[in-house]
C-alpha positions as CSV (number, residue, x, y, z in Angstrom):
1,M,97.6,95.8,136.8
2,G,99.1,92.7,138.2
3,L,102.5,92.3,140.2
4,R,104.2,91.2,136.8
5,D,103.2,94.6,135.1
6,I,104.5,96.3,138.2
7,L,107.7,94.6,138.2
8,T,108.5,95.0,134.6
9,G,106.8,98.5,134.5
10,R,104.8,97.4,131.7
11,H,100.9,97.9,131.1
12,T,98.4,96.8,128.6
13,V,95.9,99.1,127.1
14,A,92.5,97.6,127.0
15,G,91.8,98.4,123.6
16,P,88.9,98.0,121.4
17,A,87.9,94.9,119.8
18,P,90.1,93.8,116.7
19,D,86.8,93.5,114.5
20,R,86.9,97.6,114.2
21,L,90.2,97.2,112.3
22,F,88.8,94.5,110.1
23,A,85.9,96.5,109.0
24,I,88.1,97.9,106.4
25,T,88.1,94.4,104.7
26,T,84.3,94.8,103.8
27,A,84.3,98.7,103.5
28,Y,86.7,98.7,100.7
29,I,84.3,97.0,98.4
30,A,81.9,100.3,98.8
31,L,84.7,102.3,98.3
32,Q,85.6,100.8,94.9
33,S,82.1,99.8,93.6
34,E,80.3,102.9,94.9
35,H,82.8,105.7,94.7
36,S,85.6,104.7,92.7
37,I,88.2,104.7,95.1
38,D,90.7,101.6,94.9
39,P,93.1,100.3,97.2
40,I,96.8,100.7,96.3
41,G,98.2,97.9,98.0
42,T,100.0,99.7,100.8
43,A,99.1,100.1,104.5
44,A,101.2,101.0,107.7
45,I,101.3,100.9,111.4
46,V,102.5,103.5,113.4
47,F,103.9,103.0,116.8
48,Q,106.5,104.8,119.6
49,A,109.5,102.5,119.3
50,L,111.7,101.7,122.4
51,Q,115.3,101.9,122.1
52,T,115.8,98.6,123.8
53,S,117.0,95.3,122.6
54,E,113.8,93.7,123.9
55,F,111.9,96.0,121.6
56,E,113.9,95.4,118.6
57,A,113.8,91.7,118.9
58,T,109.9,92.3,118.8
59,L,110.1,94.1,115.8
60,S,112.3,91.4,114.1
61,E,109.5,88.8,115.1
62,M,107.1,91.0,113.7
63,A,108.5,90.9,110.5
64,E,108.5,87.2,110.7
65,V,105.0,87.0,111.5
66,V,104.1,89.4,108.4
67,K,106.3,87.2,106.4
68,A,104.5,83.8,107.8
69,T,100.8,85.2,107.8
70,C,100.9,87.0,104.3
71,G,104.1,85.3,102.6
72,E,101.9,83.4,99.9
73,S,100.4,86.5,98.7
74,G,104.1,88.4,98.3
75,T,103.2,91.0,101.0
76,T,106.4,92.3,102.3
77,A,107.4,94.6,105.4
78,R,110.0,97.0,105.8
79,T,110.4,99.7,108.7
80,Q,111.1,103.4,108.6
81,D,111.6,106.1,111.4
82,D,109.9,109.6,110.6
83,S,111.1,112.9,111.8
84,Y,108.9,113.0,114.9
85,G,110.5,109.8,116.1
86,Y,107.8,107.3,115.5
87,R,108.3,104.0,113.5
88,W,106.4,102.9,110.7
89,M,106.1,99.3,109.8
90,V,104.9,99.4,105.8
91,L,103.4,96.6,104.5
92,E,103.1,96.2,100.6
93,N,101.1,93.8,98.4
94,A,103.0,92.4,95.6
95,P,102.8,94.7,92.6
96,A,99.2,94.8,90.5
97,T,97.6,92.8,93.4
98,P,96.2,94.7,96.0
99,S,94.9,92.8,99.0
100,V,93.3,94.9,101.7
101,E,92.2,91.5,103.4
102,D,95.8,90.6,103.5
103,L,97.2,94.0,104.7
104,A,94.6,93.9,107.5
105,V,95.9,90.5,108.6
106,G,99.5,91.7,108.6
107,I,98.7,95.0,110.1
108,N,96.6,93.0,113.2
109,A,99.5,90.3,113.6
110,V,102.0,93.3,114.2
111,S,99.6,95.1,116.5
112,S,98.9,91.7,118.3
113,S,102.7,91.1,118.6
114,I,103.3,94.6,120.0
115,E,100.3,94.1,122.6
116,T,101.6,90.5,123.3
117,A,105.1,91.9,124.4
118,G,103.4,94.2,126.8
119,H,103.7,97.5,124.7
120,G,100.4,98.1,123.5
121,E,100.1,101.6,124.8
122,R,102.7,102.3,122.3
123,L,100.2,101.7,119.4
124,L,99.1,104.8,117.5
125,C,97.2,104.2,114.3
126,A,97.0,102.1,111.3
127,V,96.8,103.6,107.9
128,F,95.6,102.3,104.6
129,A,96.4,104.0,101.3
130,F,93.7,104.5,98.4
131,K,93.4,106.5,95.3
132,D,90.5,108.1,93.5
133,A,89.6,108.1,90.1
134,Q,91.8,110.9,89.3
135,G,94.8,109.2,91.1
136,N,94.8,111.7,94.4
137,P,95.6,109.9,97.6
138,I,93.0,108.9,100.3
139,Y,93.8,107.7,103.5
140,F,91.8,105.8,105.9
141,I,93.3,105.9,109.7
142,Y,92.3,103.5,112.4
143,N,93.0,105.0,115.6
144,Y,93.9,102.1,118.2
145,K,93.1,103.9,121.3
146,R,89.8,105.1,120.4
147,G,88.8,102.1,117.9
148,Y,87.6,104.3,115.2
149,W,88.5,105.1,111.6
150,Y,88.3,108.7,109.9
151,P,89.6,109.7,106.4
152,F,92.5,112.0,105.6
153,V,92.8,113.4,102.2
154,P,95.7,115.8,101.8
155,Q,95.5,118.4,99.2
156,P,97.6,118.0,96.2
157,G,100.8,119.8,96.1
158,E,103.6,120.9,98.5
159,K,101.7,122.8,101.1
160,Q,100.4,120.8,104.2
161,Q,96.9,121.3,103.4
162,R,93.8,118.8,103.6
163,N,90.6,118.5,101.9
164,T,88.1,118.7,104.6
165,E,85.2,119.0,102.5
166,R,85.9,115.4,100.7
167,E,86.9,113.9,104.1
168,L,83.3,114.9,105.3
169,Q,81.9,113.6,102.4
170,L,83.9,110.6,102.7
171,K,82.3,110.4,106.4
172,A,78.8,110.4,105.3
173,Q,79.5,108.0,102.4
174,M,81.2,105.3,104.7
175,A,79.1,105.9,107.8
176,D,77.4,102.3,107.3
177,D,80.6,100.7,106.5
178,L,83.3,101.8,109.0
179,P,83.2,102.7,112.3
180,I,83.8,106.7,111.9
181,E,85.2,108.7,114.8
182,P,82.4,111.0,115.5
183,E,84.7,113.7,117.2
184,L,86.0,115.9,114.1
185,E,88.9,117.3,116.4
186,R,90.1,113.8,116.9
187,W,90.9,113.7,112.7
188,F,94.4,114.1,113.3
189,P,96.5,114.9,110.0
190,L,99.4,112.7,109.1
191,W,101.7,114.6,107.0
192,G,104.7,112.4,105.3
193,I,102.9,109.3,105.1
194,P,105.3,107.0,103.5
195,I,103.1,104.9,101.8
């Protein structure tokens, strides 16, 4: 921690290498071809927002960064707050053209902007949405603090229940393609995902 960090009250978190985030850009090929799990063209990054003008300016800059980095593909960005006080920046590909690569580039641009602004400790996770052959949602969640991925499969219906058997199956199937979180107790469910 340097003098500037002490004076501003900010510090950077030495997170894992960004190449772990980009593992999803090759893993989705195995998901599609071997397991009939398709991307739906949406992803999100979740962080704790600050109610300061500086942080809000950073959010505006992030939207511009996403527009600049993914604009040619038609990827859009929007923000939304959840009932727990977390902010979601949702990235959506143009209709009928899902691109996991564009989403990963956009998510990385957002996380890099937050880290550059000195708020890296506020990053929670990135979420990429998929669906199986029956149309059921499957999410792959990247934990920024741990640098690992894990699957989250909510059970269909109104109740907040997860399909842990399917999650463990996906862990076994994707262990060679994604750095999977080895500690199952760190596979936190995310209810009410807005993607």
